[in-house]
Backbone bond lengths (Angstrom), bond angles and torsions (degrees), N, CA, C in turn:
res aa  C-N    CA-C-N  psi(-1)  N-CA   C-N-CA  omega(-1)  CA-C   N-CA-C  phi
1 X - - - 1.451 - - 1.531 108.78 -
2 X 1.350 117.87 152.24 1.468 119.64 176.72 1.531 111.04 -54.54
3 X 1.322 115.73 147.87 1.466 124.31 -177.47 1.529 112.34 63.92
4 X 1.346 116.19 25.58 1.458 119.31 179.57 1.526 111.35 -66.05
5 X 1.320 115.38 160.62 1.463 122.10 178.93 1.527 109.17 -82.90
6 X 1.316 116.79 115.77 1.458 120.25 -178.61 1.530 111.75 -64.50
7 X 1.332 116.93 -38.96 1.459 118.74 -177.94 1.522 111.09 -67.45
8 X 1.323 117.47 -37.02 1.463 119.87 177.34 1.526 110.76 -67.54
9 X 1.321 116.59 -39.76 1.467 122.88 179.84 1.535 110.55 -61.13
10 X 1.319 116.38 -52.52 1.465 119.02 -177.88 1.528 111.80 -70.70
11 X 1.333 117.49 -32.47 1.463 120.18 178.44 1.520 111.66 -66.42
12 X 1.325 117.17 -24.91 1.465 120.67 177.78 1.529 111.80 -80.44
13 X 1.328 117.72 -34.28 1.461 120.80 -174.09 1.518 113.15 -90.13
14 X 1.318 117.48 -41.06 1.464 120.31 -172.39 1.536 114.34 -59.66
15 X 1.339 120.53 -39.99 1.469 118.40 177.44 1.529 112.54 -60.09
16 X 1.327 117.23 -33.38 1.460 120.60 179.22 1.526 110.45 -69.32
17 X 1.335 116.07 -41.10 1.470 119.96 177.06 1.521 110.29 -61.46
18 X 1.328 116.45 -44.13 1.457 120.28 -178.57 1.534 110.37 -67.68
19 X 1.330 117.29 -36.29 1.466 120.51 177.10 1.528 110.55 -60.81
20 X 1.329 116.74 -42.35 1.468 120.13 176.67 1.521 110.42 -61.23
21 X 1.322 115.54 -46.94 1.469 119.87 -176.43 1.524 112.18 -64.95
22 X 1.324 117.11 -45.81 1.458 120.00 -175.18 1.526 112.26 -73.96
23 X 1.324 117.28 -25.54 1.472 120.60 178.57 1.523 112.13 -87.42
24 X 1.335 116.00 -19.31 1.458 119.68 -175.26 1.513 113.02 72.59
25 X 1.345 116.66 17.89 1.464 121.33 -178.57 1.530 109.60 -133.25
26 X 1.323 115.42 158.19 1.464 119.94 174.58 1.527 108.29 -87.97
27 X 1.320 115.07 77.37 1.462 120.84 -178.47 1.522 111.76 -75.40
28 X 1.318 115.98 -35.62 1.468 121.02 -175.99 1.522 109.54 -131.15
29 X 1.317 114.39 142.42 1.457 121.36 175.51 1.521 107.13 -134.45
30 X 1.315 117.55 141.10 1.465 120.64 -178.71 1.516 109.92 -136.31
31 X 1.301 113.17 158.51 1.460 121.93 177.88 1.517 106.33 -137.28
32 X 1.334 117.27 132.32 1.462 120.21 178.48 1.521 109.20 -94.64
33 X 1.306 115.87 145.46 1.462 120.31 -175.00 1.519 110.35 -146.17
34 X 1.310 115.59 152.39 1.462 122.35 168.29 1.521 106.55 -127.41
35 X 1.314 116.54 169.44 1.467 118.74 -176.94 1.522 112.16 -61.58
36 X 1.330 117.14 -34.15 1.461 120.57 -177.18 1.525 113.17 -103.72
37 X 1.321 116.74 -12.96 1.458 120.00 -174.37 1.519 112.96 90.06
38 X 1.330 116.93 -4.58 1.468 121.27 179.05 1.524 110.08 -84.76
39 X 1.332 116.23 162.81 1.461 121.60 177.04 1.525 110.12 -59.01
40 X 1.313 115.43 151.33 1.459 121.80 -178.37 1.522 108.96 -122.34
41 X 1.325 116.45 137.74 1.464 121.30 179.91 1.519 110.17 -96.48
42 X 1.323 115.60 126.74 1.458 121.56 179.29 1.520 110.71 -75.41
43 X 1.327 116.50 171.83 1.462 121.05 179.97 1.521 111.94 -65.59
44 X 1.343 117.69 -18.73 1.465 119.95 178.19 1.531 112.45 -90.73
45 X 1.356 117.09 5.37 1.453 121.38 176.38 1.513 115.19 90.04
46 X 1.330 118.16 -3.13 1.459 121.57 179.87 1.526 109.50 -85.18
47 X 1.335 116.72 127.15 1.463 121.45 178.34 1.525 109.60 -87.36
48 X 1.315 116.50 134.23 1.464 122.26 -178.69 1.528 108.90 -117.46
49 X 1.306 115.86 124.21 1.460 121.14 176.27 1.523 108.98 -76.88
50 X 1.320 117.35 135.45 1.460 120.97 -179.51 1.520 110.36 -106.35
51 X 1.331 115.04 169.39 1.464 120.20 -178.36 1.520 112.91 -77.88
52 X 1.341 116.47 -22.40 1.455 118.07 -178.46 1.505 111.59 169.19
53 X 1.323 117.00 -168.20 1.462 121.17 -179.46 1.518 111.97 -74.63
54 X 1.317 114.74 178.11 1.465 121.65 -172.45 1.515 112.59 -61.31
55 X 1.326 112.95 175.04 1.456 124.36 -168.84 1.527 114.94 -38.09
56 X 1.331 114.25 136.24 1.460 120.90 177.76 1.517 112.02 -88.99
57 X 1.334 116.56 -20.61 1.467 119.88 179.19 1.510 113.82 107.23
58 X 1.324 118.29 4.06 1.468 120.44 -179.91 1.524 112.16 -121.14
59 X 1.329 117.13 25.03 1.456 121.89 -178.17 1.529 110.98 -84.86
60 X 1.336 115.93 149.79 1.464 120.22 170.07 1.526 109.81 -75.38
61 X 1.321 115.64 -34.94 1.466 121.14 179.05 1.520 108.69 -148.55
62 X 1.305 115.80 145.32 1.461 121.09 173.29 1.522 107.07 -123.63
63 X 1.319 115.78 125.08 1.465 121.39 -174.54 1.523 109.32 -119.30
64 X 1.313 116.88 125.06 1.464 121.35 175.69 1.520 108.88 -90.31
65 X 1.316 116.41 125.25 1.466 121.46 173.90 1.523 107.59 -111.32
66 X 1.319 116.41 114.89 1.465 121.79 179.62 1.521 108.27 -123.61
67 X 1.304 115.96 -172.73 1.460 121.05 -178.71 1.511 109.84 -161.56
68 X 1.326 117.15 -107.77 1.456 121.05 -179.89 1.521 110.57 -77.17
69 X 1.324 116.28 143.17 1.471 123.68 171.69 1.526 113.88 50.72
70 X 1.323 119.15 51.21 1.464 119.22 -174.84 1.524 114.03 -60.90
71 X 1.343 117.47 -38.09 1.463 119.76 -177.08 1.522 112.03 -62.97
72 X 1.342 117.23 -25.87 1.462 121.33 179.68 1.533 111.79 -61.21
73 X 1.324 116.72 -25.33 1.460 120.35 -172.99 1.526 113.01 -108.34
74 X 1.329 116.07 10.17 1.467 119.08 174.92 1.520 109.18 -67.04
75 X 1.323 116.72 149.77 1.460 119.76 -178.52 1.522 109.67 -163.23
76 X 1.342 117.98 159.14 1.460 120.35 174.42 1.526 112.37 -57.96
77 X 1.338 116.76 -32.52 1.472 120.02 -179.75 1.524 110.78 -64.18
78 X 1.338 116.92 -37.05 1.458 119.63 178.40 1.522 110.37 -66.77
79 X 1.328 116.51 -46.23 1.462 119.66 178.21 1.521 111.43 -58.62
80 X 1.331 116.83 -40.04 1.465 120.74 179.22 1.520 111.10 -64.54
81 X 1.337 116.74 -41.32 1.462 120.69 179.41 1.528 110.74 -64.18
82 X 1.335 116.85 -41.34 1.459 120.34 -179.98 1.520 111.25 -64.39
83 X 1.313 116.56 -42.81 1.467 119.36 -178.88 1.530 111.48 -71.95
84 X 1.316 115.89 -31.72 1.465 119.39 175.05 1.525 110.38 -64.03
85 X 1.325 116.31 -41.64 1.463 120.36 177.44 1.528 110.85 -64.67
86 X 1.326 117.05 -40.59 1.461 120.61 177.91 1.525 111.61 -61.48
87 X 1.310 117.12 -45.09 1.468 120.74 179.39 1.523 111.08 -60.97
88 X 1.337 116.50 -29.99 1.452 120.48 178.35 1.518 113.23 -82.42
89 X 1.342 117.55 0.95 1.456 121.53 177.00 1.509 114.76 91.66
90 X 1.325 118.20 13.24 1.461 120.83 -177.26 1.525 112.01 -75.35
91 X 1.305 114.53 148.33 1.460 122.27 165.57 1.522 107.08 -80.10
92 X 1.338 117.17 141.86 1.464 120.75 179.31 1.518 109.82 -107.32
93 X 1.336 115.47 135.61 1.453 120.25 179.42 1.510 111.56 -136.92
94 X 1.314 115.04 166.65 1.468 121.23 178.46 1.510 108.37 -148.95
95 X 1.335 115.65 140.85 1.457 120.56 172.06 1.518 108.69 -121.76
96 X 1.333 114.61 149.42 1.457 122.46 -175.53 1.534 108.74 57.45
97 X 1.322 119.48 -128.65 1.467 120.54 -176.30 1.524 112.94 -88.61
98 X 1.317 117.62 12.98 1.469 119.48 172.10 1.515 111.69 -57.92
99 X 1.340 116.90 -23.69 1.468 120.88 177.66 1.522 111.55 -57.90
100 X 1.334 117.35 -33.76 1.466 120.71 179.30 1.519 110.20 -60.13
101 X 1.312 117.29 -41.46 1.465 121.03 -176.25 1.526 111.64 -73.34
102 X 1.325 117.48 -36.19 1.469 119.19 173.09 1.525 110.23 -64.83
103 X 1.325 116.58 -39.28 1.465 120.21 -179.59 1.521 111.20 -66.80
104 X 1.336 116.97 -42.03 1.461 120.18 -179.99 1.524 111.36 -63.98
105 X 1.330 116.94 -27.42 1.467 121.01 176.95 1.523 111.94 -85.40
106 X 1.335 116.98 4.05 1.472 124.10 -178.78 1.525 111.83 61.33
107 X 1.326 116.16 33.83 1.460 120.79 -177.80 1.527 112.48 -104.80
108 X 1.332 116.25 6.59 1.459 120.55 172.42 1.521 112.24 -113.37
109 X 1.316 117.85 -0.96 1.467 120.53 178.52 1.526 109.20 -60.06
110 X 1.324 116.51 127.63 1.454 121.07 179.70 1.517 114.21 85.04
111 X 1.330 117.33 4.60 1.465 121.66 179.57 1.534 110.27 -118.78
112 X 1.334 116.56 145.92 1.467 119.48 168.24 1.517 108.01 -71.16
113 X 1.309 116.67 141.82 1.460 119.76 -178.49 1.524 109.84 -151.72
114 X 1.329 114.60 166.89 1.457 119.95 177.35 1.518 109.09 -145.68
115 X 1.322 115.63 176.55 1.455 122.63 -177.92 1.536 106.89 -160.67
116 X 1.302 117.40 167.66 1.468 121.66 178.97 1.528 110.13 -53.12
117 X 1.338 116.41 139.62 1.469 120.62 -173.96 1.521 113.06 -55.81
118 X 1.327 117.89 -32.11 1.466 120.22 -178.83 1.523 111.20 -64.69
119 X 1.335 116.80 -25.18 1.464 121.75 -176.16 1.518 113.39 -103.47
120 X 1.331 118.16 0.64 1.460 119.96 -173.98 1.527 112.59 -60.55
121 X 1.319 117.25 -46.40 1.471 119.27 -177.12 1.518 111.73 -65.03
122 X 1.327 117.25 -46.20 1.463 119.21 -179.37 1.528 111.06 -68.35
123 X 1.324 117.38 -35.20 1.466 121.41 178.29 1.530 110.08 -62.45
124 X 1.332 116.33 -45.86 1.461 120.21 178.91 1.525 111.63 -65.32
125 X 1.332 117.63 -35.52 1.464 120.92 177.54 1.526 111.12 -67.87
126 X 1.331 116.45 -41.74 1.461 120.71 -177.15 1.523 113.11 -74.06
127 X 1.343 116.58 -28.88 1.465 120.45 -176.09 1.532 109.52 -131.45
128 X 1.333 116.77 69.58 1.467 119.97 -174.29 1.517 113.72 -64.99
129 X 1.334 117.68 -16.48 1.457 120.06 -178.84 1.526 112.57 -79.31
130 X 1.328 117.86 -11.09 1.462 121.06 -174.36 1.531 112.56 -85.69
131 X 1.317 115.16 153.74 1.462 122.78 175.25 1.528 107.10 -94.18
132 X 1.339 116.00 88.50 1.465 122.11 -172.49 1.528 109.94 -97.46
133 X 1.326 116.31 129.55 1.459 120.72 178.24 1.526 109.65 -112.13
134 X 1.320 114.63 168.43 1.461 121.32 176.85 1.533 110.79 -103.39
135 X 1.309 116.62 17.75 1.454 121.41 -178.51 1.535 111.48 -73.80
136 X 1.307 114.36 165.82 1.458 120.82 179.85 1.522 111.32 -64.80
137 X 1.320 115.95 -45.79 1.462 120.73 173.73 1.518 109.30 -152.04
138 X 1.313 115.34 159.71 1.465 122.45 179.00 1.522 108.81 -129.25
139 X 1.318 116.16 133.30 1.460 122.30 172.01 1.521 106.15 -122.19
140 X 1.320 116.55 111.86 1.460 121.85 -176.27 1.525 108.75 -130.54
141 X 1.334 115.54 100.91 1.463 122.46 -178.27 1.534 110.84 54.29
142 X 1.326 118.41 -116.31 1.471 119.75 -176.40 1.531 112.71 -101.10
143 X 1.337 116.04 29.61 1.462 121.52 173.17 1.531 108.65 -133.49
144 X 1.305 116.25 143.08 1.459 119.24 169.78 1.519 108.52 -142.08
145 X 1.321 114.89 141.60 1.464 121.89 179.57 1.518 108.06 -133.71
146 X 1.323 115.60 151.91 1.453 120.53 -172.51 1.522 109.24 -142.73
147 X 1.320 115.83 145.83 1.453 120.19 -169.74 1.518 115.44 -73.80
148 X 1.316 119.99 -23.34 1.456 120.07 178.75 1.516 112.52 114.02
149 X 1.338 116.05 -169.72 1.450 119.95 -176.10 1.516 110.45 59.70
150 X 1.332 116.91 -130.06 1.462 121.02 177.34 1.523 112.57 -91.30
151 X 1.335 118.15 1.48 1.457 120.98 -178.90 1.534 113.21 -60.18
152 X 1.363 120.57 -32.79 1.470 118.15 176.35 1.524 113.20 -58.85
153 X 1.324 117.37 -26.51 1.458 120.25 176.02 1.527 109.87 -62.34
154 X 1.332 116.39 -45.15 1.463 120.41 178.14 1.528 111.32 -65.44
155 X 1.327 116.32 -38.82 1.455 120.41 177.70 1.526 110.90 -61.30
156 X 1.321 117.17 -45.09 1.456 120.06 -179.44 1.533 111.51 -68.56
157 X 1.326 117.63 -33.10 1.464 119.90 173.23 1.528 110.15 -60.58
158 X 1.321 116.12 -38.64 1.469 120.99 176.85 1.524 110.13 -59.65
159 X 1.345 116.55 -45.91 1.460 119.62 -178.89 1.530 111.72 -69.10
160 X 1.331 116.92 -39.03 1.469 120.33 179.23 1.530 110.01 -62.89
161 X 1.327 116.79 -43.67 1.465 120.40 177.95 1.518 110.59 -63.18
162 X 1.326 116.81 -40.92 1.468 120.56 179.61 1.525 111.62 -65.53
163 X 1.333 115.82 -42.52 1.467 120.64 -174.78 1.519 113.12 -80.41
164 X 1.332 116.05 -38.64 1.472 119.86 -166.95 1.518 113.95 -125.70
165 X 1.325 117.46 -3.81 1.450 119.91 178.45 1.520 112.97 103.95
166 X 1.332 113.71 155.26 1.465 120.09 -175.77 1.524 111.89 -65.08
167 X 1.326 117.54 -34.07 1.462 119.41 -176.38 1.524 111.60 -59.73
168 X 1.334 117.09 -43.65 1.466 119.19 178.82 1.529 110.43 -67.00
169 X 1.322 116.94 -40.57 1.466 119.92 178.98 1.525 110.94 -59.98
170 X 1.324 117.14 -41.63 1.461 121.11 178.72 1.534 110.24 -65.53
171 X 1.328 116.22 -40.75 1.461 120.37 178.56 1.522 111.14 -62.11
172 X 1.334 116.19 -42.40 1.463 120.54 178.49 1.518 110.45 -64.63
173 X 1.323 116.75 -44.69 1.474 120.46 179.79 1.524 110.89 -59.92
174 X 1.326 116.45 -43.62 1.455 120.14 -179.92 1.526 110.93 -65.21
175 X 1.335 116.72 -40.09 1.455 120.80 179.24 1.523 111.20 -62.48
176 X 1.331 116.16 -33.21 1.457 121.20 -177.74 1.535 112.43 -92.21
177 X 1.335 116.37 9.50 1.471 121.10 -178.83 1.524 111.01 55.00
178 X 1.312 114.84 43.30 1.463 121.96 -178.78 1.530 107.67 -121.81
179 X 1.327 116.84 73.28 1.466 119.77 -169.32 1.517 115.16 -75.22
180 X 1.334 117.69 -13.51 1.458 119.63 -175.23 1.531 109.56 -119.08
181 X 1.311 116.46 67.73 1.460 121.01 178.87 1.528 109.30 -61.26
182 X 1.304 115.37 130.63 1.463 121.26 -175.16 1.520 111.39 -98.18
183 X 1.319 115.92 145.71 1.460 121.88 174.67 1.525 109.46 -79.97
184 X 1.325 115.82 164.50 1.458 120.28 -178.97 1.513 113.30 -59.43
185 X 1.329 116.46 -32.09 1.468 120.32 -177.31 1.523 113.09 -76.20
186 X 1.325 117.51 -6.03 1.462 120.09 -178.44 1.528 110.41 -62.90
187 X 1.333 117.54 147.79 1.466 119.76 178.12 1.522 110.85 -70.08
188 X 1.322 115.62 151.71 1.464 120.56 178.89 1.524 111.90 -77.52
189 X 1.301 116.29 -44.00 1.460 120.31 -171.74 1.517 111.68 -88.58
190 X 1.318 115.59 154.97 1.450 120.81 170.99 1.522 109.31 -63.75
191 X 1.312 116.28 156.20 1.457 119.55 176.03 1.526 109.40 -65.94
192 X 1.320 115.42 161.79 1.467 119.71 178.97 1.532 112.48 -56.36
193 X 1.330 119.80 -44.33 1.471 118.31 177.28 1.525 112.59 -60.02
194 X 1.346 116.95 -38.26 1.463 119.65 179.67 1.523 111.35 -69.14
195 X 1.337 116.52 -37.67 1.469 120.11 -178.06 1.512 113.10 -74.20
196 X 1.320 116.27 -35.13 1.466 119.69 -171.23 1.529 113.45 -107.70
197 X 1.325 117.64 -17.37 1.457 120.23 -173.94 1.511 112.78 75.81
198 X 1.340 116.70 8.53 1.464 122.33 -178.47 1.526 109.21 -92.40
199 X 1.327 116.49 137.09 1.464 120.61 177.11 1.529 112.17 -128.38
200 X 1.312 116.74 0.83 1.459 120.32 177.55 1.530 108.73 -73.12
201 X 1.334 117.35 122.89 1.465 121.34 -172.74 1.528 111.93 -59.87
202 X 1.325 117.22 -42.69 1.461 119.69 -179.04 1.509 112.49 -65.45
203 X 1.326 117.11 -42.41 1.458 120.59 179.40 1.531 110.74 -66.66
204 X 1.317 117.18 -38.99 1.468 119.93 177.00 1.534 110.85 -62.67
205 X 1.323 116.54 -39.40 1.467 119.90 177.68 1.526 110.55 -63.71
206 X 1.326 116.75 -38.38 1.465 120.37 177.77 1.525 111.01 -65.37
207 X 1.321 116.77 -43.15 1.467 120.75 179.18 1.527 111.22 -63.92
208 X 1.326 116.76 -41.95 1.465 120.83 177.64 1.526 110.42 -60.87
209 X 1.328 116.87 -42.04 1.468 120.70 179.89 1.526 110.84 -63.08
210 X 1.327 117.41 -40.81 1.462 120.61 178.81 1.535 111.06 -64.41
211 X 1.331 116.94 -47.42 1.468 120.31 -177.25 1.520 111.59 -64.64
212 X 1.326 117.38 -28.68 1.461 121.27 -178.30 1.526 112.57 -85.59
213 X 1.321 118.03 -7.07 1.470 120.96 -175.13 1.522 110.37 -135.07
214 X 1.325 116.05 66.60 1.460 120.54 178.89 1.529 111.79 -90.02
215 X 1.321 117.33 -32.53 1.463 120.03 -177.38 1.527 111.40 -74.53
216 X 1.311 116.20 -40.62 1.471 121.19 176.41 1.527 106.39 -122.54
217 X 1.334 117.44 88.64 1.461 120.43 -174.12 1.523 112.36 -61.06
218 X 1.306 114.42 143.21 1.458 120.48 174.80 1.524 109.26 -78.45
219 X 1.314 116.29 155.11 1.466 120.11 172.59 1.532 108.09 -76.36
220 X 1.331 117.73 160.12 1.474 119.21 176.60 1.521 112.09 -54.77
221 X 1.325 117.27 -38.11 1.463 120.19 179.60 1.526 110.91 -65.26
222 X 1.330 116.84 -38.17 1.464 120.23 179.22 1.530 111.29 -68.50
223 X 1.334 116.18 -39.72 1.473 119.61 176.87 1.525 109.62 -61.93
224 X 1.329 116.32 -45.67 1.466 120.73 -179.80 1.527 110.84 -61.93
225 X 1.325 116.33 -42.80 1.463 120.01 -179.59 1.530 110.83 -64.42
226 X 1.317 116.10 -40.54 1.471 120.49 178.57 1.526 110.42 -59.94
227 X 1.326 116.28 -35.13 1.457 121.15 -177.57 1.525 113.15 -90.04
228 X 1.331 116.81 -2.92 1.457 119.80 -178.19 1.517 112.74 70.14
229 X 1.341 116.19 33.22 1.457 121.82 -176.98 1.524 109.91 -123.48
230 X 1.321 115.44 160.48 1.461 119.25 168.31 1.525 108.12 -83.88
231 X 1.320 116.78 163.96 1.464 119.98 178.07 1.527 111.05 -59.57
232 X 1.317 116.36 -41.36 1.463 119.93 -179.90 1.534 110.28 -63.23
233 X 1.326 117.39 -42.99 1.469 120.51 178.04 1.534 110.85 -62.34
234 X 1.338 116.16 -42.22 1.460 120.91 -179.41 1.528 110.58 -60.14
235 X 1.322 116.04 -47.58 1.463 119.96 -179.00 1.524 111.43 -64.52
236 X 1.320 116.22 -39.66 1.466 119.49 -179.80 1.542 110.80 -65.65
237 X 1.325 117.22 -41.09 1.465 120.50 -179.45 1.528 111.44 -67.16
238 X 1.328 117.32 -40.28 1.469 119.92 177.67 1.527 110.46 -62.98
239 X 1.312 116.18 -43.54 1.464 119.67 179.92 1.528 111.01 -65.05
240 X 1.323 116.04 -41.40 1.462 121.00 -176.74 1.527 112.59 -68.89
241 X 1.342 116.83 -42.90 1.464 120.68 -171.67 1.532 113.83 -100.11
242 X 1.332 118.00 -30.91 1.466 120.67 -174.20 1.525 112.93 -118.86
243 X 1.321 117.20 -3.44 1.466 121.88 176.77 1.531 111.64 55.13
244 X 1.318 115.78 40.08 1.469 121.83 179.01 1.517 108.23 -153.39
245 X 1.319 115.14 161.50 1.455 118.70 172.69 1.527 108.68 -80.27
246 X 1.331 118.66 157.60 1.464 119.70 175.41 1.530 112.02 -57.22
247 X 1.323 117.36 -39.98 1.464 120.36 -179.02 1.519 111.49 -64.16
248 X 1.323 117.75 -42.67 1.462 121.25 179.83 1.526 111.24 -64.90
249 X 1.317 116.93 -43.15 1.468 120.13 179.31 1.528 110.76 -63.07
250 X 1.323 116.26 -44.22 1.475 121.54 -179.53 1.531 109.90 -62.33
251 X 1.313 117.28 -43.86 1.464 121.33 179.28 1.528 110.56 -62.15
252 X 1.318 117.75 -40.48 1.461 121.12 179.23 1.528 110.95 -62.23
253 X 1.338 117.04 -41.65 1.461 120.50 177.37 1.528 110.96 -59.75
254 X 1.323 116.37 -45.30 1.468 120.90 -176.80 1.529 110.97 -67.95
255 X 1.321 116.83 -42.11 1.462 120.01 -179.00 1.525 111.53 -70.42
256 X 1.308 117.85 -33.60 1.464 120.49 177.01 1.522 110.46 -63.66
257 X 1.330 115.99 -42.59 1.464 118.69 176.44 1.534 110.39 -65.72
258 X 1.311 117.13 -41.12 1.460 121.01 179.61 1.526 110.98 -60.38
259 X 1.320 117.30 -41.98 1.461 120.32 -179.19 1.523 111.26 -62.97
260 X 1.312 116.02 -40.65 1.462 118.31 179.55 1.526 110.61 -66.41
261 X 1.319 117.52 -40.94 1.461 120.13 177.97 1.532 111.08 -64.65
262 X 1.321 116.59 -38.46 1.461 119.98 179.24 1.523 111.43 -64.96
263 X 1.321 116.51 -38.85 1.463 120.59 -176.17 1.524 113.30 -82.09
264 X 1.340 117.22 -30.51 1.461 119.77 -169.67 1.524 114.78 -111.52
265 X 1.331 117.91 -0.99 1.461 119.93 177.64 1.528 109.60 -131.95
266 X 1.336 114.44 168.59 1.462 120.57 176.12 1.527 110.95 -100.66
267 X 1.316 117.61 15.27 1.463 120.86 -179.85 1.528 110.15 -59.84
268 X 1.334 118.00 139.20 1.469 120.16 174.22 1.532 109.71 -57.93
269 X 1.321 115.56 146.77 1.463 119.47 -177.48 1.533 112.16 -61.01
270 X 1.327 116.91 -32.92 1.461 119.05 177.53 1.527 110.43 -63.96
271 X 1.332 116.63 -39.25 1.461 120.25 178.71 1.535 110.84 -66.66
272 X 1.329 115.75 -37.12 1.469 119.36 176.62 1.524 110.08 -65.59
273 X 1.321 116.09 -40.42 1.467 120.33 177.93 1.525 110.45 -58.46
274 X 1.327 116.08 -47.02 1.471 120.56 -179.78 1.524 110.73 -64.37
275 X 1.345 116.36 -39.66 1.468 121.07 -177.60 1.522 112.78 -68.39
276 X 1.323 116.54 -15.47 1.471 119.43 179.93 1.523 111.86 -118.30
277 X 1.342 116.00 19.60 1.449 120.31 167.03 1.503 117.05 86.14
278 X 1.350 118.30 21.44 1.464 120.67 178.95 1.524 109.53 -100.31
279 X 1.331 115.34 137.03 1.461 120.26 -174.20 1.512 112.83 -76.21
280 X 1.330 118.36 -22.46 1.464 120.74 -178.50 1.518 109.65 -149.19
281 X 1.338 115.52 158.50 1.460 120.85 177.76 1.522 110.77 -64.09
282 X 1.340 116.55 -35.66 1.461 120.27 -178.93 1.528 111.16 -66.03
283 X 1.319 116.49 -44.40 1.470 120.64 177.97 1.530 110.15 -62.38
284 X 1.319 116.53 -42.84 1.465 121.77 178.82 1.525 110.99 -60.44
285 X 1.333 116.49 -50.48 1.468 120.53 -177.67 1.528 111.34 -62.03
286 X 1.333 116.73 -39.53 1.463 120.63 -179.46 1.534 110.79 -65.81
287 X 1.334 116.20 -46.08 1.470 119.74 179.81 1.524 111.00 -65.37
288 X 1.324 116.49 -38.32 1.461 122.02 -179.44 1.535 110.07 -63.90
289 X 1.324 116.20 -45.74 1.469 120.16 -179.51 1.535 111.22 -64.64
290 X 1.310 115.94 -41.55 1.459 119.56 179.92 1.529 111.20 -63.42
291 X 1.322 116.71 -35.29 1.467 120.63 -175.68 1.525 112.40 -83.08
292 X 1.355 116.83 -43.60 1.467 120.66 -172.88 1.528 113.82 -105.97
293 X 1.321 117.24 -10.05 1.457 119.63 176.85 1.505 115.44 87.56
294 X 1.339 118.10 4.78 1.457 122.24 176.53 1.517 108.10 -157.47
295 X 1.335 117.84 155.54 1.464 120.04 -179.27 1.522 111.21 -71.79
296 X 1.312 118.64 158.48 1.469 120.66 -178.17 1.522 112.91 -61.42
297 X 1.318 118.11 -33.31 1.469 119.73 178.97 1.515 111.33 -62.76
298 X 1.334 117.54 -42.19 1.464 120.93 178.59 1.512 111.94 -69.89
299 X 1.326 116.45 -36.38 1.476 120.72 178.54 1.522 109.49 -63.96
300 X 1.317 116.22 -41.76 1.466 120.24 179.77 1.520 111.04 -65.02
301 X 1.307 118.40 -43.73 1.466 121.62 -177.76 1.514 112.08 -68.84
302 X 1.329 116.52 -32.95 1.461 119.51 -175.97 1.501 114.24 -85.19
303 X 1.332 117.55 -5.66 1.462 119.67 -174.86 1.523 110.59 -93.04
């Protein structure tokens, strides 16, 4: 799809190429397609020539690779291609935000699925009927979904091991300098210490409490109590390690989530305000403008 993630695209194909090379056999064959058969430009601006138009109906699997703004490129032609592939017996898959397009076609109903961590909240809001996980990838009967980035590499290692044995999968991983192949249940995001550079146990507990309570924010005293710290200790640790006050950091977390919901869902702005802990639409709009330089309504329209 237009604005697709190049890293997710190549991470899905390259393990298959390496499996063919290392086995000395044509184990996997792929064909790239777009809805029209024309070249498609990735989110990084690189145009990729495809082999032809969308699914012919004789595929073993059809995988949607999307990236930025997936809903913008939904169309009846895509739904027709997906159903044509299903009638031909294909397994359906998605990498990165391709899950949005499978969901919009109602082809993930009744299946476990996942999506890139940045889109998890908006995906769950937009499709409340789905069984959405935070796992790296999900394989559920004849559907598979993958979070994006380099995670398709791990997904394909899973399939290579299933199809051809662990030895070939290990050989492929080693060839690709990917020594720590992750299972589907692995978390998508880095741990808090890896993301923040913080290793102080009390400060990490405070950060965890903030991230877990965006809809109903904790008071500074509650955050400190959760971390086993005094308010003075909490403020000193935030200043020392994160160069911010606890209140400023907490507000940034809430507004970042609000911005993603504003850009990626059709939720009313008042509902987004409530979902991120703001008592009124006016307070939300004022804080949003101060932080991002424009009101949420303008940010939503311009995205």
